[in-house]
Structure formats: C-alpha cells, structure tokens
N, C-alpha and C positions, 0 to 999 in steps of 0.2 A: 508779304502784303504788297499790293500794287494798286494801280488805278485802271479803270475800264475805259478804253478808247476804241474808236472804230478805224480800222486800217483796211483800205480798199473794200469797204462794205462789210467787213467781218469784225465783230466785236472781239477784242483781245484784252487780256490783263497784262500790263507791263509794269516792270519795277524800276524804270528809269525816269529821270525827271525832265530831260531835254530831248529835243528832236535829234541833236547830234549824238547823244548817247544811244538813242533808239537805232539810228543808222549803224553805229558801231556794233551794238548787240546783235543785230540781224545779219551782220557780216556783209553789208551792202557797200558797193564802191561809190563813194560820193560823186566822183567825176561823171558818172553815168546816170545820175539820179536827179529827178525833178520832184519836188514835194509840194503838194497843195495841203494847206492847213486851214481848216474851217473856211474853205472856198477862197483862200488867198494863196497865190503862188509865192513861195519864199525863195530868196537868194541863199546860196549856201552859207554865206557869212552870217546870216540870221539864225541858223540852226542852233548854235549853242545858247542863244539868249531866249529862245522860245521854251517856256516851261509848260509841259503837258498838264492838262487839267482833265478831270473826269468828263467823259463823253466827247472829248475832242474828236474831230473827224480828219483823218489823214488819207491822202491818196499818194501812194508811192509809185512813180512811173520811172521805170528803168529802161534806158536805151541800150540796144544791143547792136553791135556792128556785124556785118556779114555780107556775103555776096550772093 
C-alpha cells in the first residue's frame, strides 16, 4: 500500500513516508539533487522532516557534470 504523488509531472505510487526516504529508494545522489515540493524549494536538511501526503507534487532536478 502506498500513496499517490506526482513526480516530475508523472503520477506515482510510493511506499515511503519522507522525501529523504524517496531519494534513497530511487537511488539518487543527494549532493546533485534539488527538490521542489509543492512549489517550494527545499534544503537538503529539510528532506527527512517533510512527510509526503497524497497528491503532493515533487520536481526532482539532478545536476550532471561534464565537459
């Protein structure tokens, strides 16, 4: 059982409770990630305290280095 949230415009069912858990579950590198939650940019130290709710909207932006 999970909750329905919207990640980068796509509805997904997740079984985690916090944004930090979502980042871990997806295997993302926190140092390269910016997260917008319900139109609010979050600092990384906020991720564990944000509890995901039904129909939350997340934008996960990952920065990639290169030349």
